[in-house]
KOLTOR-891232 format. One record per residue (C-alpha): x, y, z. Coordinates in steps of 0.2 Angstrom, whole numbers, padded with zeros to 4 digits, always signed. Layout:
% residues N
XYZ
...
//
This chain:
% residues 455
+0780-0012+0493
+0797-0019+0486
+0806-0019+0501
+0791-0029+0508
+0793-0043+0496
+0813-0043+0495
+0811-0045+0513
+0798-0061+0513
+0811-0070+0499
+0826-0068+0510
+0816-0076+0524
+0819-0096+0526
+0805-0104+0518
+0799-0112+0535
+0797-0094+0541
+0790-0091+0524
+0775-0103+0526
+0775-0096+0546
+0771-0075+0538
+0758-0081+0524
+0747-0092+0538
+0746-0080+0549
+0745-0066+0536
+0730-0077+0529
+0721-0078+0545
+0721-0061+0548
+0713-0058+0532
+0699-0072+0535
+0696-0063+0555
+0692-0042+0546
+0680-0051+0533
+0669-0060+0545
+0652-0052+0547
+0651-0043+0565
+0631-0041+0573
+0629-0026+0565
+0631-0030+0550
+0620-0046+0549
+0609-0036+0556
+0608-0025+0542
+0607-0038+0533
+0591-0045+0538
+0583-0027+0536
+0567-0028+0529
+0567-0018+0514
+0548-0018+0514
+0548-0008+0528
+0561+0004+0521
+0548+0020+0517
+0544+0017+0535
+0551+0034+0545
+0562+0029+0559
+0564+0041+0575
+0580+0040+0582
+0583+0046+0599
+0598+0060+0598
+0608+0067+0612
+0614+0082+0604
+0623+0090+0618
+0640+0095+0613
+0649+0080+0624
+0639+0067+0615
+0644+0074+0598
+0660+0074+0604
+0658+0054+0608
+0651+0049+0591
+0658+0059+0577
+0659+0049+0564
+0642+0039+0567
+0628+0042+0553
+0616+0049+0566
+0617+0066+0563
+0615+0064+0545
+0597+0055+0548
+0591+0069+0559
+0597+0082+0549
+0583+0073+0534
+0569+0072+0547
+0571+0090+0551
+0569+0095+0535
+0552+0087+0531
+0547+0095+0548
+0552+0111+0542
+0541+0106+0524
+0526+0103+0533
+0523+0119+0544
+0530+0128+0530
+0520+0124+0515
+0509+0137+0508
+0493+0138+0514
+0477+0147+0504
+0475+0165+0506
+0456+0171+0512
+0447+0180+0499
+0446+0199+0505
+0427+0204+0505
+0423+0223+0503
+0406+0228+0511
+0400+0245+0504
+0380+0252+0511
+0372+0259+0496
+0357+0271+0499
+0340+0267+0489
+0336+0282+0480
+0318+0288+0473
+0312+0276+0457
+0329+0262+0462
+0326+0244+0464
+0338+0230+0468
+0344+0229+0451
+0348+0247+0451
+0360+0245+0465
+0368+0232+0459
+0372+0240+0444
+0378+0254+0455
+0389+0242+0463
+0397+0235+0446
+0386+0218+0448
+0377+0209+0434
+0359+0208+0431
+0360+0188+0433
+0365+0192+0450
+0349+0200+0454
+0340+0188+0447
+0350+0175+0458
+0347+0184+0474
+0327+0187+0470
+0324+0167+0467
+0328+0167+0487
+0311+0168+0495
+0314+0176+0510
+0325+0189+0500
+0311+0192+0485
+0298+0195+0499
+0311+0210+0506
+0319+0216+0492
+0305+0218+0480
+0298+0232+0491
+0313+0242+0494
+0309+0261+0499
+0319+0276+0499
+0330+0282+0514
+0335+0265+0517
+0353+0254+0516
+0359+0240+0510
+0376+0233+0511
+0383+0223+0500
+0398+0212+0499
+0412+0210+0484
+0427+0199+0485
+0442+0206+0477
+0437+0203+0458
+0421+0213+0462
+0410+0198+0461
+0396+0196+0472
+0398+0187+0491
+0383+0195+0500
+0371+0208+0506
+0363+0214+0521
+0345+0222+0523
+0336+0230+0538
+0318+0221+0535
+0314+0231+0550
+0322+0239+0568
+0323+0223+0575
+0323+0208+0561
+0338+0209+0546
+0341+0200+0531
+0357+0192+0526
+0362+0184+0508
+0380+0174+0508
+0387+0166+0492
+0400+0153+0492
+0407+0139+0481
+0391+0129+0486
+0381+0143+0478
+0369+0157+0487
+0360+0157+0506
+0350+0166+0516
+0343+0169+0533
+0333+0180+0546
+0339+0187+0560
+0333+0196+0574
+0342+0209+0584
+0341+0208+0604
+0325+0217+0612
+0326+0223+0627
+0312+0230+0637
+0310+0243+0648
+0297+0249+0659
+0291+0268+0657
+0279+0278+0665
+0266+0290+0656
+0252+0300+0663
+0242+0318+0662
+0227+0327+0667
+0212+0331+0654
+0210+0352+0650
+0203+0349+0634
+0201+0332+0629
+0208+0316+0631
+0216+0313+0614
+0228+0330+0619
+0230+0324+0636
+0239+0308+0628
+0250+0316+0615
+0255+0328+0630
+0262+0315+0641
+0272+0308+0626
+0261+0292+0622
+0260+0290+0602
+0242+0290+0595
+0242+0269+0594
+0245+0270+0613
+0231+0282+0615
+0221+0272+0607
+0226+0257+0613
+0222+0265+0631
+0204+0269+0624
+0199+0249+0619
+0205+0244+0635
+0195+0257+0646
+0181+0258+0633
+0167+0246+0641
+0167+0257+0658
+0170+0275+0650
+0163+0282+0633
+0176+0292+0626
+0163+0303+0617
+0153+0307+0631
+0160+0304+0649
+0176+0315+0647
+0177+0329+0659
+0189+0341+0664
+0202+0336+0678
+0200+0317+0673
+0217+0310+0675
+0228+0295+0669
+0242+0283+0672
+0251+0271+0661
+0265+0259+0663
+0270+0251+0646
+0286+0243+0636
+0296+0251+0627
+0311+0242+0615
+0327+0246+0615
+0341+0240+0605
+0361+0241+0609
+0355+0256+0618
+0342+0263+0605
+0326+0267+0608
+0316+0258+0593
+0297+0257+0595
+0284+0254+0612
+0277+0236+0618
+0263+0234+0626
+0254+0244+0641
+0257+0232+0658
+0244+0241+0668
+0235+0260+0668
+0221+0268+0678
+0210+0281+0675
+0199+0290+0685
+0185+0297+0678
+0171+0309+0687
+0178+0305+0703
+0179+0283+0699
+0194+0274+0694
+0196+0261+0685
+0212+0248+0684
+0217+0237+0672
+0233+0227+0673
+0239+0213+0658
+0241+0197+0662
+0251+0181+0652
+0236+0178+0642
+0236+0195+0632
+0219+0200+0639
+0218+0216+0652
+0209+0212+0670
+0206+0226+0686
+0214+0223+0699
+0201+0211+0707
+0204+0200+0693
+0188+0204+0682
+0192+0207+0664
+0190+0222+0657
+0184+0217+0641
+0164+0218+0645
+0151+0212+0634
+0146+0227+0628
+0156+0245+0624
+0150+0261+0631
+0150+0268+0613
+0153+0261+0593
+0163+0277+0588
+0180+0283+0595
+0183+0303+0600
+0168+0310+0593
+0155+0324+0601
+0137+0322+0606
+0123+0333+0596
+0109+0326+0604
+0108+0313+0619
+0096+0300+0625
+0080+0310+0627
+0061+0303+0627
+0051+0322+0625
+0062+0329+0612
+0056+0341+0599
+0062+0332+0582
+0075+0344+0573
+0068+0343+0557
+0049+0342+0560
+0047+0350+0576
+0037+0340+0583
+0038+0329+0600
+0047+0314+0596
+0056+0305+0608
+0076+0303+0604
+0079+0285+0610
+0096+0284+0607
+0113+0296+0606
+0120+0306+0590
+0138+0305+0588
+0144+0319+0579
+0160+0315+0568
+0169+0318+0550
+0161+0307+0536
+0169+0291+0534
+0171+0289+0554
+0174+0267+0558
+0157+0262+0566
+0160+0247+0578
+0149+0234+0582
+0145+0237+0602
+0146+0217+0606
+0146+0202+0598
+0129+0195+0588
+0120+0193+0572
+0116+0207+0557
+0098+0205+0559
+0096+0222+0546
+0107+0230+0534
+0097+0241+0523
+0093+0258+0518
+0075+0268+0521
+0073+0288+0517
+0072+0290+0536
+0085+0279+0542
+0096+0282+0526
+0110+0266+0528
+0107+0257+0543
+0111+0242+0552
+0104+0231+0567
+0113+0219+0576
+0104+0206+0590
+0115+0202+0602
+0105+0190+0613
+0087+0187+0616
+0088+0203+0628
+0100+0215+0620
+0100+0225+0600
+0111+0239+0595
+0107+0249+0579
+0116+0261+0567
+0109+0273+0555
+0113+0287+0544
+0129+0278+0538
+0137+0283+0521
+0143+0264+0520
+0137+0249+0527
+0152+0237+0529
+0141+0221+0534
+0125+0211+0527
+0110+0204+0534
+0114+0185+0542
+0132+0191+0546
+0140+0185+0562
+0151+0202+0569
+0162+0201+0582
+0164+0217+0596
+0175+0230+0589
+0173+0226+0571
+0171+0239+0559
+0152+0237+0554
+0150+0253+0543
+0155+0274+0542
+0149+0286+0549
+0136+0297+0537
+0125+0308+0531
+0110+0300+0525
+0090+0299+0528
+0082+0313+0537
+0095+0321+0544
+0104+0339+0546
+0120+0335+0546
+0133+0319+0547
+0132+0308+0563
+0128+0292+0569
+0112+0288+0576
+0114+0275+0587
+0100+0264+0601
+0103+0251+0611
+0087+0241+0616
+0084+0230+0632
+0070+0218+0633
+0064+0227+0617
+0063+0245+0627
+0075+0256+0622
+0088+0263+0634
+0100+0277+0637
+0117+0267+0630
+0125+0277+0641
+0118+0274+0659
+0112+0258+0654
+0118+0244+0667
+0128+0231+0657
+0132+0214+0659
+0146+0211+0670
+0164+0205+0664
+0170+0188+0667
+0183+0186+0679
+0199+0177+0674
+0201+0160+0677
+0202+0152+0694
+0216+0143+0690
+0223+0159+0686
+0217+0169+0698
+0232+0166+0713
+0245+0170+0701
+0236+0187+0694
+0234+0193+0709
+0252+0190+0715
+0257+0200+0698
+0242+0213+0700
+0248+0220+0718
+0267+0225+0715
+0262+0233+0695
+0249+0242+0702
+0259+0249+0717
+0273+0254+0703
+0259+0263+0696
+0254+0272+0710
+0274+0278+0716
+0278+0285+0696
+0262+0293+0698
+0263+0300+0715
+0283+0305+0709
+0275+0314+0693
+0264+0324+0705
+0277+0330+0718
+0289+0334+0703
+0274+0347+0695
+0272+0354+0709
//
């Protein structure tokens, strides 16, 4: 620096002035703002918090061309923020444990909850739910309840099978308890059963694999055409198509009888179920008649209709104007048809008895009941239980004496011609016949296969 000053002072005055002027000009030029600097001063500070996206070429050639720019620094800052957003800690899901508890004798929901380590408060809260209260108040030994708890052992929910097809779900979350009832999808599969009667209809039904409920249902379907106490003969046979319910491939019960055929003493009767839930014969006439052939199921007959029968007690000739059905005391007695009860009382001869007037033409009488379940003036429907079989009045043993009166004249209930059943609605007849024909064809095919396999 001294050499420069000494050199400067050694110059002539004129040269010193020129050098000073040039130096001043260079300084002024260096201090003037460039366009980029002006743009920087004009930048709006109010937008300083906005994120600026930079288009970067991070290839090796570009990096070599721009080694000293600010771009890589800004790019690093932006990348750091993005990584933070991706790697931000998230809420971990609560671990739920589900344990199956078997209901034991004397158990209640409270006891099961206690075994699960839950509090009486949990039991109380669950039983305040309408569906849960209705279902869980009657849990039975052998049933199972799945109880869910969180990682802290607190109640999280439960699942309970109400039936084979329905189940209850209770859940607990931050909003409290909720409940729902769900139905498992049920698959209906058509099944066939058939048998020839060798002793009685009941035993034949059991041999065919039918349940007691199905046997009773079959008797009800044909009960207007066949008296199962009087008309059944060895060699009679029946065939049935019915629904079997499956859930996840497991049989869980039976559905409706789809179609059936009953052959009695050489005469066959067909019945097909329609969408209205009623059964009709292959011609579309209702199986349900105005009167049942018998007011009591599966009994034996001790005395038939006989106008010149000797009375078993007095020994005198006295008409037996009805049919005596023998069955255990207490067996339900059904009204043979719709009508009004015109008598329901007791006397020494008839014991407890009920008379029903069905119209100006028809009246039925039921004698020797152990108990009457209707009173005079009641309107009863066909099949309604009106009393129980007994041994009241002048009798030698427990039985039902049943009479059928037409226009004031006693007629044999077994052979009297009953009013014809009603046909299906005209608007439904074509649709029904289109259903009935292939259904009966399937029934006959299965019956033939059964007969072929038994030979």
